[in-house]
N, CA, C and O atoms as CSV, one atom per row, in Angstrom:
chain,resi,resn,atom,element,x,y,z
A,1,UNK,N,N,98.617,62.087,148.152
A,1,UNK,CA,C,97.651,62.727,147.296
A,1,UNK,C,C,98.380,63.246,146.053
A,1,UNK,O,O,99.457,63.834,146.146
A,2,UNK,N,N,97.771,63.015,144.899
A,2,UNK,CA,C,98.344,63.439,143.629
A,2,UNK,C,C,97.831,64.838,143.302
A,2,UNK,O,O,96.651,65.021,143.003
A,3,UNK,N,N,98.737,65.834,143.361
A,3,UNK,CA,C,98.345,67.228,143.155
A,3,UNK,C,C,97.799,67.456,141.745
A,3,UNK,O,O,96.901,68.277,141.557
A,4,UNK,N,N,98.326,66.747,140.767
A,4,UNK,CA,C,97.847,66.872,139.381
A,4,UNK,C,C,96.381,66.450,139.268
A,4,UNK,O,O,95.594,67.089,138.570
A,5,UNK,N,N,96.024,65.370,139.962
A,5,UNK,CA,C,94.623,64.911,139.948
A,5,UNK,C,C,93.710,65.897,140.680
A,5,UNK,O,O,92.550,66.063,140.303
A,6,UNK,N,N,94.219,66.539,141.707
A,6,UNK,CA,C,93.438,67.543,142.431
A,6,UNK,C,C,93.115,68.712,141.503
A,6,UNK,O,O,91.970,69.160,141.438
A,7,UNK,N,N,94.118,69.201,140.792
A,7,UNK,CA,C,93.913,70.315,139.856
A,7,UNK,C,C,92.942,69.905,138.749
A,7,UNK,O,O,92.050,70.670,138.381
A,8,UNK,N,N,93.123,68.694,138.222
A,8,UNK,CA,C,92.258,68.169,137.167
A,8,UNK,C,C,90.808,68.115,137.639
A,8,UNK,O,O,89.908,68.599,136.952
A,9,UNK,N,N,90.586,67.527,138.810
A,9,UNK,CA,C,89.230,67.431,139.371
A,9,UNK,C,C,88.650,68.797,139.693
A,9,UNK,O,O,87.458,69.033,139.492
A,10,UNK,N,N,89.480,69.691,140.187
A,10,UNK,CA,C,89.024,71.042,140.508
A,10,UNK,C,C,88.459,71.739,139.279
A,10,UNK,O,O,87.370,72.308,139.337
A,11,UNK,N,N,89.187,71.702,138.169
A,11,UNK,CA,C,88.729,72.408,136.977
A,11,UNK,C,C,87.522,71.738,136.328
A,11,UNK,O,O,86.667,72.422,135.765
A,12,UNK,N,N,87.441,70.414,136.399
A,12,UNK,CA,C,86.257,69.732,135.872
A,12,UNK,C,C,85.020,70.132,136.674
A,12,UNK,O,O,83.981,70.457,136.100
A,13,UNK,N,N,85.134,70.107,137.987
A,13,UNK,CA,C,83.993,70.480,138.830
A,13,UNK,C,C,83.662,71.962,138.724
A,13,UNK,O,O,82.488,72.330,138.724
A,14,UNK,N,N,84.669,72.812,138.633
A,14,UNK,CA,C,84.413,74.241,138.506
A,14,UNK,C,C,83.732,74.561,137.177
A,14,UNK,O,O,82.835,75.402,137.124
A,15,UNK,N,N,84.153,73.897,136.111
A,15,UNK,CA,C,83.506,74.104,134.810
A,15,UNK,C,C,82.027,73.711,134.886
A,15,UNK,O,O,81.165,74.421,134.368
A,16,UNK,N,N,81.742,72.589,135.527
A,16,UNK,CA,C,80.350,72.129,135.637
A,16,UNK,C,C,79.518,73.083,136.497
A,16,UNK,O,O,78.377,73.391,136.151
A,17,UNK,N,N,80.080,73.552,137.614
A,17,UNK,CA,C,79.297,74.402,138.499
A,17,UNK,C,C,79.068,75.796,137.912
A,17,UNK,O,O,77.989,76.364,138.080
A,18,UNK,N,N,80.061,76.347,137.232
A,18,UNK,CA,C,79.855,77.644,136.579
A,18,UNK,C,C,78.810,77.543,135.475
A,18,UNK,O,O,77.956,78.418,135.326
A,19,UNK,N,N,78.890,76.472,134.711
A,19,UNK,CA,C,77.917,76.266,133.644
A,19,UNK,C,C,76.518,76.085,134.234
A,19,UNK,O,O,75.547,76.630,133.709
A,20,UNK,N,N,76.415,75.329,135.314
A,20,UNK,CA,C,75.121,75.130,135.966
A,20,UNK,C,C,74.571,76.455,136.490
A,20,UNK,O,O,73.375,76.726,136.376
A,21,UNK,N,N,75.447,77.277,137.063
A,21,UNK,CA,C,75.020,78.577,137.568
A,21,UNK,C,C,74.451,79.458,136.474
A,21,UNK,O,O,73.493,80.197,136.700
A,22,UNK,N,N,75.036,79.382,135.291
A,22,UNK,CA,C,74.500,80.158,134.174
A,22,UNK,C,C,73.196,79.553,133.669
A,22,UNK,O,O,72.269,80.281,133.313
A,23,UNK,N,N,73.122,78.239,133.638
A,23,UNK,CA,C,71.992,77.516,133.046
A,23,UNK,C,C,70.719,77.583,133.886
A,23,UNK,O,O,69.617,77.629,133.339
A,24,UNK,N,N,70.861,77.588,135.199
A,24,UNK,CA,C,69.701,77.466,136.074
A,24,UNK,C,C,68.818,78.717,136.002
A,24,UNK,O,O,69.314,79.841,135.919
A,25,UNK,N,N,67.532,78.501,136.036
A,25,UNK,CA,C,66.563,79.597,136.000
A,25,UNK,C,C,65.706,79.517,134.744
A,25,UNK,O,O,66.005,78.752,133.827
A,26,UNK,N,N,64.652,80.301,134.705
A,26,UNK,CA,C,63.788,80.306,133.516
A,26,UNK,C,C,64.598,80.663,132.266
A,26,UNK,O,O,65.380,81.613,132.276
A,27,UNK,N,N,64.407,79.904,131.206
A,27,UNK,CA,C,65.249,80.061,130.020
A,27,UNK,C,C,65.011,81.367,129.278
A,27,UNK,O,O,65.855,81.767,128.475
A,28,UNK,N,N,63.907,82.037,129.513
A,28,UNK,CA,C,63.617,83.240,128.733
A,28,UNK,C,C,63.783,84.535,129.528
A,28,UNK,O,O,63.380,85.599,129.057
A,29,UNK,N,N,64.363,84.462,130.713
A,29,UNK,CA,C,64.550,85.651,131.544
A,29,UNK,C,C,66.006,86.104,131.501
A,29,UNK,O,O,66.858,85.506,132.159
A,30,UNK,N,N,66.301,87.153,130.735
A,30,UNK,CA,C,67.692,87.593,130.591
A,30,UNK,C,C,68.323,88.077,131.898
A,30,UNK,O,O,69.548,88.060,132.027
A,31,UNK,N,N,67.521,88.505,132.858
A,31,UNK,CA,C,68.067,89.007,134.116
A,31,UNK,C,C,68.744,87.912,134.928
A,31,UNK,O,O,69.587,88.210,135.774
A,32,UNK,N,N,68.395,86.657,134.692
A,32,UNK,CA,C,68.937,85.545,135.475
A,32,UNK,C,C,70.131,84.862,134.823
A,32,UNK,O,O,70.684,83.920,135.390
A,33,UNK,N,N,70.530,85.312,133.660
A,33,UNK,CA,C,71.634,84.679,132.935
A,33,UNK,C,C,72.647,85.758,132.567
A,33,UNK,O,O,72.444,86.529,131.629
A,34,UNK,N,N,73.746,85.798,133.329
A,34,UNK,CA,C,74.739,86.860,133.208
A,34,UNK,C,C,75.813,86.501,132.183
A,34,UNK,O,O,76.333,85.384,132.184
A,35,UNK,N,N,76.137,87.439,131.323
A,35,UNK,CA,C,77.148,87.221,130.287
A,35,UNK,C,C,78.523,86.955,130.905
A,35,UNK,O,O,79.317,86.211,130.329
A,36,UNK,N,N,78.815,87.538,132.047
A,36,UNK,CA,C,80.108,87.313,132.695
A,36,UNK,C,C,80.226,85.881,133.216
A,36,UNK,O,O,81.303,85.285,133.193
A,37,UNK,N,N,79.129,85.353,133.675
A,37,UNK,CA,C,79.138,83.960,134.130
A,37,UNK,C,C,79.333,83.011,132.948
A,37,UNK,O,O,80.031,82.005,133.068
A,38,UNK,N,N,78.724,83.327,131.818
A,38,UNK,CA,C,78.940,82.537,130.600
A,38,UNK,C,C,80.404,82.609,130.184
A,38,UNK,O,O,80.996,81.592,129.825
A,39,UNK,N,N,80.990,83.799,130.228
A,39,UNK,CA,C,82.400,83.956,129.877
A,39,UNK,C,C,83.282,83.145,130.821
A,39,UNK,O,O,84.213,82.474,130.375
A,40,UNK,N,N,82.999,83.201,132.111
A,40,UNK,CA,C,83.762,82.409,133.082
A,40,UNK,C,C,83.639,80.924,132.824
A,40,UNK,O,O,84.621,80.190,132.929
A,41,UNK,N,N,82.443,80.474,132.488
A,41,UNK,CA,C,82.230,79.055,132.187
A,41,UNK,C,C,83.045,78.640,130.963
A,41,UNK,O,O,83.599,77.541,130.932
A,42,UNK,N,N,83.121,79.511,129.959
A,42,UNK,CA,C,83.902,79.201,128.757
A,42,UNK,C,C,85.387,79.100,129.095
A,42,UNK,O,O,86.051,78.144,128.694
A,43,UNK,N,N,85.902,80.069,129.823
A,43,UNK,CA,C,87.334,80.082,130.146
A,43,UNK,C,C,87.720,78.854,130.964
A,43,UNK,O,O,88.711,78.192,130.656
A,44,UNK,N,N,86.950,78.546,131.995
A,44,UNK,CA,C,87.268,77.395,132.844
A,44,UNK,C,C,87.102,76.091,132.065
A,44,UNK,O,O,87.878,75.153,132.253
A,45,UNK,N,N,86.105,76.027,131.201
A,45,UNK,CA,C,85.916,74.829,130.380
A,45,UNK,C,C,87.097,74.622,129.437
A,45,UNK,O,O,87.536,73.490,129.236
A,46,UNK,N,N,87.607,75.692,128.866
A,46,UNK,CA,C,88.779,75.580,127.985
A,46,UNK,C,C,90.020,75.147,128.761
A,46,UNK,O,O,90.822,74.361,128.258
A,47,UNK,N,N,90.182,75.653,129.986
A,47,UNK,CA,C,91.299,75.213,130.826
A,47,UNK,C,C,91.162,73.731,131.149
A,47,UNK,O,O,92.143,72.990,131.084
A,48,UNK,N,N,89.956,73.295,131.497
A,48,UNK,CA,C,89.722,71.876,131.796
A,48,UNK,C,C,90.037,71.013,130.571
A,48,UNK,O,O,90.581,69.916,130.702
A,49,UNK,N,N,89.695,71.511,129.392
A,49,UNK,CA,C,89.998,70.767,128.165
A,49,UNK,C,C,91.499,70.625,127.988
A,49,UNK,O,O,91.981,69.543,127.654
A,50,UNK,N,N,92.237,71.687,128.203
A,50,UNK,CA,C,93.701,71.633,128.058
A,50,UNK,C,C,94.324,70.628,129.020
A,50,UNK,O,O,95.303,69.963,128.682
A,51,UNK,N,N,93.756,70.519,130.216
A,51,UNK,CA,C,94.289,69.566,131.193
A,51,UNK,C,C,94.033,68.121,130.785
A,51,UNK,O,O,94.695,67.211,131.282
A,52,UNK,N,N,93.086,67.903,129.891
A,52,UNK,CA,C,92.731,66.542,129.484
A,52,UNK,C,C,93.609,66.024,128.342
A,52,UNK,O,O,93.625,64.826,128.062
A,53,UNK,N,N,94.334,66.927,127.688
A,53,UNK,CA,C,95.242,66.484,126.636
A,53,UNK,C,C,96.391,65.699,127.250
A,53,UNK,O,O,96.859,66.032,128.339
A,54,UNK,N,N,96.840,64.679,126.572
A,54,UNK,CA,C,97.970,63.895,127.043
A,54,UNK,C,C,97.580,62.617,127.748
A,54,UNK,O,O,98.419,61.730,127.905
A,55,UNK,N,N,96.330,62.490,128.183
A,55,UNK,CA,C,95.880,61.253,128.817
A,55,UNK,C,C,95.625,60.229,127.719
A,55,UNK,O,O,94.771,60.442,126.860
A,56,UNK,N,N,96.347,59.138,127.741
A,56,UNK,CA,C,96.290,58.143,126.663
A,56,UNK,C,C,95.312,56.997,126.949
A,56,UNK,O,O,95.289,56.014,126.208
A,57,UNK,N,N,94.512,57.107,128.000
A,57,UNK,CA,C,93.580,56.031,128.323
A,57,UNK,C,C,92.254,56.230,127.589
A,57,UNK,O,O,91.984,57.297,127.039
A,58,UNK,N,N,91.437,55.178,127.594
A,58,UNK,CA,C,90.115,55.267,126.970
A,58,UNK,C,C,89.231,56.260,127.712
A,58,UNK,O,O,88.505,57.037,127.092
A,59,UNK,N,N,89.294,56.234,129.029
A,59,UNK,CA,C,88.511,57.194,129.812
A,59,UNK,C,C,89.003,58.611,129.538
A,59,UNK,O,O,88.200,59.542,129.486
A,60,UNK,N,N,90.297,58.786,129.364
A,60,UNK,CA,C,90.845,60.093,129.022
A,60,UNK,C,C,90.307,60.603,127.695
A,60,UNK,O,O,90.040,61.794,127.533
A,61,UNK,N,N,90.152,59.677,126.741
A,61,UNK,CA,C,89.599,60.071,125.438
A,61,UNK,C,C,88.145,60.515,125.568
A,61,UNK,O,O,87.728,61.473,124.918
A,62,UNK,N,N,87.386,59.835,126.392
A,62,UNK,CA,C,85.988,60.214,126.596
A,62,UNK,C,C,85.906,61.527,127.374
A,62,UNK,O,O,85.051,62.366,127.091
A,63,UNK,N,N,86.795,61.705,128.356
A,63,UNK,CA,C,86.868,62.992,129.062
A,63,UNK,C,C,87.117,64.129,128.075
A,63,UNK,O,O,86.447,65.160,128.122
A,64,UNK,N,N,88.078,63.932,127.188
A,64,UNK,CA,C,88.419,64.964,126.211
A,64,UNK,C,C,87.249,65.223,125.267
A,64,UNK,O,O,86.944,66.375,124.957
A,65,UNK,N,N,86.598,64.162,124.813
A,65,UNK,CA,C,85.463,64.321,123.901
A,65,UNK,C,C,84.320,65.089,124.579
A,65,UNK,O,O,83.730,65.984,123.973
A,66,UNK,N,N,84.012,64.747,125.812
A,66,UNK,CA,C,82.922,65.451,126.505
A,66,UNK,C,C,83.288,66.907,126.751
A,66,UNK,O,O,82.425,67.782,126.689
A,67,UNK,N,N,84.547,67.171,127.025
A,67,UNK,CA,C,84.984,68.538,127.233
A,67,UNK,C,C,84.941,69.344,125.940
A,67,UNK,O,O,84.579,70.521,125.954
A,68,UNK,N,N,85.302,68.730,124.843
A,68,UNK,CA,C,85.229,69.413,123.550
A,68,UNK,C,C,83.783,69.740,123.175
A,68,UNK,O,O,83.508,70.795,122.603
A,69,UNK,N,N,82.866,68.834,123.500
A,69,UNK,CA,C,81.446,69.092,123.255
A,69,UNK,C,C,80.990,70.288,124.088
A,69,UNK,O,O,80.308,71.178,123.579
A,70,UNK,N,N,81.364,70.309,125.361
A,70,UNK,CA,C,80.986,71.436,126.228
A,70,UNK,C,C,81.566,72.742,125.695
A,70,UNK,O,O,80.878,73.763,125.663
A,71,UNK,N,N,82.832,72.711,125.275
A,71,UNK,CA,C,83.459,73.921,124.723
A,71,UNK,C,C,82.713,74.407,123.485
A,71,UNK,O,O,82.428,75.597,123.350
A,72,UNK,N,N,82.405,73.493,122.599
A,72,UNK,CA,C,81.711,73.861,121.360
A,72,UNK,C,C,80.352,74.494,121.658
A,72,UNK,O,O,79.982,75.498,121.050
A,73,UNK,N,N,79.619,73.906,122.590
A,73,UNK,CA,C,78.301,74.437,122.922
A,73,UNK,C,C,78.398,75.798,123.607
A,73,UNK,O,O,77.606,76.695,123.318
A,74,UNK,N,N,79.357,75.957,124.507
A,74,UNK,CA,C,79.497,77.238,125.202
A,74,UNK,C,C,79.980,78.340,124.261
A,74,UNK,O,O,79.498,79.471,124.331
A,75,UNK,N,N,80.922,78.019,123.386
A,75,UNK,CA,C,81.392,79.024,122.423
A,75,UNK,C,C,80.266,79.395,121.463
A,75,UNK,O,O,80.114,80.564,121.110
A,76,UNK,N,N,79.480,78.416,121.040
A,76,UNK,CA,C,78.333,78.711,120.181
A,76,UNK,C,C,77.330,79.597,120.908
A,76,UNK,O,O,76.774,80.521,120.314
A,77,UNK,N,N,77.095,79.322,122.188
A,77,UNK,CA,C,76.183,80.159,122.984
A,77,UNK,C,C,76.697,81.598,123.046
A,77,UNK,O,O,75.917,82.545,122.944
A,78,UNK,N,N,77.999,81.757,123.212
A,78,UNK,CA,C,78.542,83.122,123.270
A,78,UNK,C,C,78.463,83.809,121.917
A,78,UNK,O,O,78.260,85.022,121.853
A,79,UNK,N,N,78.618,83.060,120.841
A,79,UNK,CA,C,78.479,83.645,119.503
A,79,UNK,C,C,77.037,84.081,119.245
A,79,UNK,O,O,76.800,85.136,118.657
A,80,UNK,N,N,76.080,83.273,119.682
A,80,UNK,CA,C,74.663,83.648,119.543
A,80,UNK,C,C,74.395,84.912,120.351
A,80,UNK,O,O,73.724,85.823,119.866
A,81,UNK,N,N,74.908,84.978,121.572
A,81,UNK,CA,C,74.732,86.153,122.420
A,81,UNK,C,C,75.362,87.380,121.752
A,81,UNK,O,O,74.740,88.440,121.671
A,82,UNK,N,N,76.597,87.224,121.277
A,82,UNK,CA,C,77.290,88.333,120.624
A,82,UNK,C,C,76.587,88.810,119.365
A,82,UNK,O,O,76.477,90.011,119.122
A,83,UNK,N,N,76.111,87.863,118.568
A,83,UNK,CA,C,75.379,88.227,117.352
A,83,UNK,C,C,74.110,89.004,117.699
A,83,UNK,O,O,73.801,90.022,117.080
A,84,UNK,N,N,73.390,88.511,118.688
A,84,UNK,CA,C,72.113,89.139,119.050
A,84,UNK,C,C,72.318,90.548,119.595
A,84,UNK,O,O,71.513,91.437,119.318
A,85,UNK,N,N,73.376,90.762,120.360
A,85,UNK,CA,C,73.553,92.074,120.983
A,85,UNK,C,C,74.335,93.060,120.126
A,85,UNK,O,O,74.066,94.260,120.180
A,86,UNK,N,N,75.294,92.585,119.338
A,86,UNK,CA,C,76.173,93.505,118.619
A,86,UNK,C,C,75.888,93.611,117.125
A,86,UNK,O,O,76.131,94.658,116.524
A,87,UNK,N,N,75.382,92.556,116.526
A,87,UNK,CA,C,75.134,92.593,115.085
A,87,UNK,C,C,73.651,92.838,114.803
A,87,UNK,O,O,73.303,93.711,114.009
A,88,UNK,N,N,72.779,92.063,115.456
A,88,UNK,CA,C,71.345,92.237,115.246
A,88,UNK,C,C,70.827,93.469,115.989
A,88,UNK,O,O,69.773,94.006,115.649
A,89,UNK,N,N,71.563,93.909,116.992
A,89,UNK,CA,C,71.203,95.130,117.704
A,89,UNK,C,C,70.123,94.979,118.746
A,89,UNK,O,O,69.552,95.979,119.182
A,90,UNK,N,N,69.823,93.758,119.163
A,90,UNK,CA,C,68.799,93.539,120.193
A,90,UNK,C,C,69.432,93.665,121.573
A,90,UNK,O,O,69.857,92.668,122.158
A,91,UNK,N,N,69.495,94.858,122.079
A,91,UNK,CA,C,70.061,95.054,123.397
A,91,UNK,C,C,69.026,95.762,124.253
A,91,UNK,O,O,68.804,96.945,123.999
A,92,UNK,N,N,68.390,95.184,125.211
A,92,UNK,CA,C,68.663,93.871,125.774
A,92,UNK,C,C,68.163,92.721,124.898
A,92,UNK,O,O,67.390,92.906,123.958
A,93,UNK,N,N,68.636,91.539,125.247
A,93,UNK,CA,C,68.260,90.346,124.492
A,93,UNK,C,C,66.766,90.067,124.596
A,93,UNK,O,O,66.131,90.361,125.609
A,94,UNK,N,N,66.226,89.499,123.542
A,94,UNK,CA,C,64.832,89.064,123.587
A,94,UNK,C,C,64.753,87.724,124.320
A,94,UNK,O,O,65.751,87.007,124.402
A,95,UNK,N,N,63.592,87.383,124.847
A,95,UNK,CA,C,63.453,86.090,125.519
A,95,UNK,C,C,63.800,84.901,124.611
A,95,UNK,O,O,64.349,83.910,125.091
A,96,UNK,N,N,63.496,84.981,123.330
A,96,UNK,CA,C,63.811,83.875,122.416
A,96,UNK,C,C,65.316,83.710,122.260
A,96,UNK,O,O,65.812,82.584,122.200
A,97,UNK,N,N,66.044,84.810,122.194
A,97,UNK,CA,C,67.506,84.719,122.061
A,97,UNK,C,C,68.147,84.183,123.332
A,97,UNK,O,O,69.084,83.386,123.275
A,98,UNK,N,N,67.641,84.623,124.477
A,98,UNK,CA,C,68.153,84.100,125.741
A,98,UNK,C,C,67.876,82.608,125.842
A,98,UNK,O,O,68.716,81.852,126.331
A,99,UNK,N,N,66.709,82.179,125.386
A,99,UNK,CA,C,66.369,80.757,125.413
A,99,UNK,C,C,67.341,79.949,124.560
A,99,UNK,O,O,67.721,78.844,124.946
A,100,UNK,N,N,67.750,80.478,123.411
A,100,UNK,CA,C,68.732,79.780,122.569
A,100,UNK,C,C,70.070,79.642,123.294
A,100,UNK,O,O,70.674,78.569,123.306
A,101,UNK,N,N,70.517,80.724,123.889
A,101,UNK,CA,C,71.802,80.708,124.593
A,101,UNK,C,C,71.760,79.739,125.770
A,101,UNK,O,O,72.687,78.953,125.964
A,102,UNK,N,N,70.687,79.796,126.552
A,102,UNK,CA,C,70.569,78.933,127.726
A,102,UNK,C,C,70.429,77.466,127.308
A,102,UNK,O,O,70.949,76.581,127.988
A,103,UNK,N,N,69.743,77.200,126.211
A,103,UNK,CA,C,69.616,75.824,125.721
A,103,UNK,C,C,70.980,75.262,125.325
A,103,UNK,O,O,71.291,74.110,125.626
A,104,UNK,N,N,71.777,76.062,124.664
A,104,UNK,CA,C,73.135,75.617,124.319
A,104,UNK,C,C,73.963,75.375,125.577
A,104,UNK,O,O,74.740,74.422,125.645
A,105,UNK,N,N,73.793,76.238,126.564
A,105,UNK,CA,C,74.485,76.045,127.830
A,105,UNK,C,C,74.022,74.762,128.519
A,105,UNK,O,O,74.812,74.091,129.182
A,106,UNK,N,N,72.746,74.424,128.363
A,106,UNK,CA,C,72.226,73.174,128.934
A,106,UNK,C,C,72.876,71.959,128.306
A,106,UNK,O,O,73.168,70.984,128.999
A,107,UNK,N,N,73.107,72.004,127.005
A,107,UNK,CA,C,73.826,70.913,126.346
A,107,UNK,C,C,75.246,70.793,126.873
A,107,UNK,O,O,75.744,69.688,127.091
A,108,UNK,N,N,75.892,71.927,127.076
A,108,UNK,CA,C,77.241,71.919,127.638
A,108,UNK,C,C,77.230,71.376,129.063
A,108,UNK,O,O,78.147,70.658,129.464
A,109,UNK,N,N,76.193,71.720,129.831
A,109,UNK,CA,C,76.098,71.205,131.196
A,109,UNK,C,C,75.951,69.686,131.202
A,109,UNK,O,O,76.520,69.007,132.057
A,110,UNK,N,N,75.192,69.158,130.255
A,110,UNK,CA,C,75.065,67.701,130.158
A,110,UNK,C,C,76.422,67.061,129.874
A,110,UNK,O,O,76.759,66.035,130.464
A,111,UNK,N,N,77.202,67.660,128.976
A,111,UNK,CA,C,78.542,67.142,128.694
A,111,UNK,C,C,79.428,67.240,129.938
A,111,UNK,O,O,80.215,66.333,130.208
A,112,UNK,N,N,79.304,68.338,130.698
A,112,UNK,CA,C,80.054,68.470,131.953
A,112,UNK,C,C,79.631,67.411,132.962
A,112,UNK,O,O,80.469,66.870,133.683
A,113,UNK,N,N,78.339,67.113,133.017
A,113,UNK,CA,C,77.844,66.091,133.950
A,113,UNK,C,C,78.401,64.718,133.601
A,113,UNK,O,O,78.716,63.929,134.491
A,114,UNK,N,N,78.524,64.431,132.312
A,114,UNK,CA,C,79.137,63.167,131.879
A,114,UNK,C,C,80.581,63.113,132.351
A,114,UNK,O,O,81.035,62.082,132.848
A,115,UNK,N,N,81.298,64.204,132.200
A,115,UNK,CA,C,82.694,64.268,132.617
A,115,UNK,C,C,82.840,64.071,134.129
A,115,UNK,O,O,83.714,63.330,134.579
A,116,UNK,N,N,81.989,64.729,134.901
A,116,UNK,CA,C,82.050,64.598,136.350
A,116,UNK,C,C,81.691,63.171,136.771
A,116,UNK,O,O,82.321,62.613,137.669
A,117,UNK,N,N,80.698,62.589,136.137
A,117,UNK,CA,C,80.312,61.207,136.445
A,117,UNK,C,C,81.459,60.241,136.160
A,117,UNK,O,O,81.733,59.335,136.947
A,118,UNK,N,N,82.120,60.445,135.033
A,118,UNK,CA,C,83.262,59.576,134.714
A,118,UNK,C,C,84.409,59.775,135.696
A,118,UNK,O,O,85.093,58.816,136.054
A,119,UNK,N,N,84.623,61.010,136.133
A,119,UNK,CA,C,85.674,61.283,137.111
A,119,UNK,C,C,85.389,60.552,138.415
A,119,UNK,O,O,86.284,59.940,138.998
A,120,UNK,N,N,84.152,60.614,138.867
A,120,UNK,CA,C,83.770,59.926,140.107
A,120,UNK,C,C,83.891,58.413,139.935
A,120,UNK,O,O,84.415,57.731,140.817
A,121,UNK,N,N,83.409,57.878,138.802
A,121,UNK,CA,C,83.499,56.431,138.556
A,121,UNK,C,C,84.951,55.969,138.479
A,121,UNK,O,O,85.305,54.916,139.011
A,122,UNK,N,N,85.786,56.760,137.817
A,122,UNK,CA,C,87.200,56.426,137.709
A,122,UNK,C,C,87.862,56.423,139.087
A,122,UNK,O,O,88.701,55.569,139.375
A,123,UNK,N,N,87.488,57.366,139.923
A,123,UNK,CA,C,88.056,57.453,141.271
A,123,UNK,C,C,87.611,56.271,142.113
A,123,UNK,O,O,88.412,55.714,142.864
A,124,UNK,N,N,86.356,55.881,142.001
A,124,UNK,CA,C,85.852,54.744,142.785
A,124,UNK,C,C,86.508,53.443,142.332
A,124,UNK,O,O,86.778,52.571,143.159
A,125,UNK,N,N,86.767,53.298,141.044
A,125,UNK,CA,C,87.324,52.058,140.511
A,125,UNK,C,C,88.819,51.889,140.801
A,125,UNK,O,O,89.335,50.774,140.724
A,126,UNK,N,N,89.511,52.962,141.129
A,126,UNK,CA,C,90.944,52.861,141.391
A,126,UNK,C,C,91.191,52.085,142.672
A,126,UNK,O,O,90.514,52.269,143.683
A,127,UNK,N,N,92.186,51.209,142.594
A,127,UNK,CA,C,92.559,50.428,143.765
A,127,UNK,C,C,93.837,50.984,144.334
A,127,UNK,O,O,94.678,51.516,143.611
A,128,UNK,N,N,93.973,50.857,145.615
A,128,UNK,CA,C,95.184,51.370,146.276
A,128,UNK,C,C,96.262,50.353,146.283
A,128,UNK,O,O,97.351,50.610,146.797
């Protein structure tokens, strides 16, 4: 067993599951979308992105691209959340602001799903 691949797969799956945990639920209910879970999803997604650097294959490039998309969407979601709570002064968040944040997280989840699908396909295609 390749320990590097285990760590790589672990962080890809953890990024997807944390993002899904934040994303799931009605988009306009702030009680169901925790800022700490969003922060965790961002941190793990950034770690997963760092692990994808250095892979010189075509699939590695697509992994990196999908991870960068997820990072961009999650960081944008956190900026929207931060703006709404600290600059605009809407504390607690309005349903419309939560919907924006959750929608951005949904885009990141789609990018994570692409990454997980490619990981599974790559694993199935490998020959021993």
